[in-house]
Steps between C-alpha positions, in 0.01 A plus 500: 500500500612854420432621856738239643786717372374774730564274801846379394728503810822538300359797311377648828848462647659678203254787516544531876877525457451779248261675740768496769760624253283798404398572860865504610562788263218705654581665831155607615218287641215441258128450553307314230124458522256272320121536496381145440392221735627237256842666497509489880407132500787417261747712697400337829457146369840485329684694768611769259561755776760266649687493166537871435770732641457679833477842339179407313161478665186382318171606652144408398272796425124538440444217253249272675147565363314380811732697729443832326120468461341783704316415821201702373448263209508203738259677736256565216523142375422387856209747518348368178550143615315568824219664299444178308707546184713203394866603494725328248862533606848352463612269781767720660286811473217331688720480811632858505343714772358849468496789745256327737713188522264291287572306183258351250573153641420631848150600396437173317450333840228760562314378194641732236534348154871510418625290210858449388567543127813493288407748228247754376385239249405264782315784673302569181413131460366484856296820455342366179413170663320677786324802343285572809802554725697824525876445467800722561844412364785636714745605226853532640848494351723687260532529123509120474148431626326818385491428122273191519250701703516785250442251217191357671360846580532592132308183408238579764466362853183326620260757647521331841879538524683811625866548586696658781794634304834501684730470198828690510740604222857398582724754315406799724555281807853424383541869421401594854738241644799609297436872566445457874751683717376294797599171339818622332494226237803479266345269239188293431425148382176556308218242502479249217134399481364854521759631253401232249173693472621859538833460323809699597384826344289638793800467732720719283357824638609400851844407372532845342390665826748309717773358275511198728564148362200278431488145367197293406548160654361147476423265786759224494815521717722567196262782399543667838878456505527638147280794598730581793803467273349734240425765763850473644659535157302817435613644833862390450511652153316815606240443225146466635259332259158345466596140416309178436624169641159335448509514122309174465188681621543879536526735200523877460139539387344219705169335420325768296175305474474475878595868536225599256241314707621677813490841329147436372362413845712684756643842567806547720449702815663530841497163673561419863760235579425359843775585743685714249332808351258634243691488171394702192398303190525159663131434559289342225158668514205400285406742223165674536333276241580193714402641839192279499719199587679687780378365836580835663254672266239225482473460877582854612818409684733760648877494522751658735856556386822404678311254719764247608384346828757230558509294818636694799874454532543353153734656245310390189518843338875525545548148363282576196697816430835330555605705802501198735575132475241255638743407777486859626128469572436404866208278395689300233504125576354570843136618494519519118582166333390307192235333716390823674567782250419849624581722201488478121876445467462168686157414357595518131717234341678790326549697821855545622422378853330187367789422265756547778290286735470226236880494482549518878684830481511623857806725491596793282658364184729792432546854620731744332800570718 
């Protein structure tokens, strides 16, 4: 298989040696950030942080879709569920708690009709099979999951199906990360799945604003190591670029058909990233002509902004943003475990706390000296 080459230990060793060679020629400490749960899983699973030089730190940023979904959207999904609407939701999202400490799974024991689905297409099928029921699809994710929903909205949803729209556009999130003076990021490993849809082009504006190295990266261990090597070479040579390691999937233009569907259905407006900030142009909002499928409009729901409401004492927001490691949270692997998750970063399979817990990481992997 082609992907087996991306797990080759000899190749990994050679790349790692080159990484150390480049890092030795760079005097300062460097902070690289990624914004993808799948990247964090690969980095943790293959122990990549233990392979890289001491003057390089890799932190996870806001790339987990469940983690960044606003508490208000969860609260409103819970409200509709308690009012008798059937909520169709992804598995991880059903467990994430809103501002009142309740999740959709919590209210299922109270009699609410909560059903786990894997796609918008499955939600549509269920709604058509039960035309007398009112259904709400909880639409969460980034550029990867938004296009199928846009496609189905263009075709026409069943009249008994509305959506709570929590989709977010990734390029402005990366832009906010790389421009943040609080984070002080030196370079970014850009997400692969999302960028397959958006292409590299939307990220170019943030490169021009910052002139900081960016590389689009795949998900195998060799992908990650190559991404680190590419960033280091740019820094060593003093030539920042927007480069593409994941050429087997990501292109400059991206998937133009998917982009067209998104443009036809959504506008881009300010979107709130839970635990982080309200970021301009990162929120997909339904165009006026499609407001009839918006659960907020159909059911007269209200929304507060910047409503985080994490468990007292937890550092979920700081972990989402990349300011803290899970091990720096006083609840991590104590009150908050895989079996008793308290916040979205432990609830979601793509959350940093959950990934670290799955790999029994109980101490800081690396701190810049």
